[in-house]
C-alpha positions in Angstrom: -51.4 -38.1 -117.8 -53.8 -36.3 -115.4 -56.9 -34.2 -115.8 -57.1 -30.7 -114.3 -60.0 -28.3 -113.8 -59.4 -24.6 -113.4 -62.2 -22.3 -112.2 -61.4 -19.0 -113.7 -61.8 -15.5 -112.1 -64.4 -14.6 -114.8 -66.6 -17.5 -113.8 -65.6 -19.8 -116.7 -63.9 -23.2 -116.4 -61.0 -24.8 -118.2 -60.2 -28.5 -118.4 -56.7 -29.6 -119.4 -54.9 -32.9 -119.8 -51.2 -32.8 -118.9 -48.5 -34.9 -117.3 -48.4 -32.6 -114.3 -49.3 -29.1 -113.0 -47.5 -26.8 -110.7 -48.1 -23.5 -109.0 -45.0 -21.4 -109.6 -43.2 -19.1 -107.2 -45.2 -16.1 -108.7 -48.5 -17.9 -108.3 -49.1 -18.8 -111.9 -50.3 -22.4 -112.8 -48.1 -24.2 -115.3 -48.9 -27.4 -117.1 -46.2 -29.8 -118.5 -46.1 -32.8 -120.8 -43.6 -35.6 -120.7 -42.2 -37.4 -123.7 -41.3 -41.1 -124.1 -37.8 -40.4 -122.8 -39.0 -38.7 -119.6 -38.2 -35.2 -120.7 -40.7 -32.6 -119.3 -41.7 -29.5 -121.3 -44.0 -26.6 -120.6 -47.3 -26.6 -122.6 -49.4 -23.9 -121.0 -49.2 -21.3 -118.2 -52.2 -19.5 -116.7 -51.6 -16.3 -114.8 -52.5 -16.3 -111.2 -54.9 -13.3 -111.6 -57.0 -15.4 -114.0 -57.3 -18.5 -111.7 -59.8 -18.8 -108.9 -59.3 -22.5 -108.0 -57.3 -25.4 -109.5 -58.4 -29.1 -109.1 -56.8 -32.4 -110.0 -58.9 -35.4 -110.9 -58.3 -38.3 -108.5 -59.8 -41.7 -108.0 -60.4 -42.5 -104.4 -60.0 -45.9 -102.6 -63.7 -46.4 -103.2 -63.2 -46.2 -106.9 -65.1 -42.9 -107.3 -63.3 -40.1 -109.2 -63.4 -36.7 -107.6 -62.0 -33.2 -108.2 -59.4 -32.6 -105.5 -58.7 -28.9 -104.9 -55.0 -27.8 -105.0 -53.6 -25.2 -102.6 -54.5 -21.6 -103.4 -51.1 -20.3 -102.2 -47.6 -21.5 -102.2 -45.8 -24.0 -104.5 -47.2 -27.4 -105.3 -47.0 -30.2 -107.9 -49.9 -32.4 -109.0 -49.6 -35.5 -111.2 
């Protein structure tokens, strides 16, 4: 499981816990869960017009957790 932070276009923020996130071909951000058998299923999609920036929570080599920005364009996956 991973933690994701979305800065929204209206100035609000959304924090989600999901197995992974992706930016779709249309620019939307989709979040998926995985079950015990390894099957992925969509749990939430946020339209691209609503999202300003997406971050994934990562722990660095120094042991400090940081919000790492994801690409603002193009496809990507974050776990």
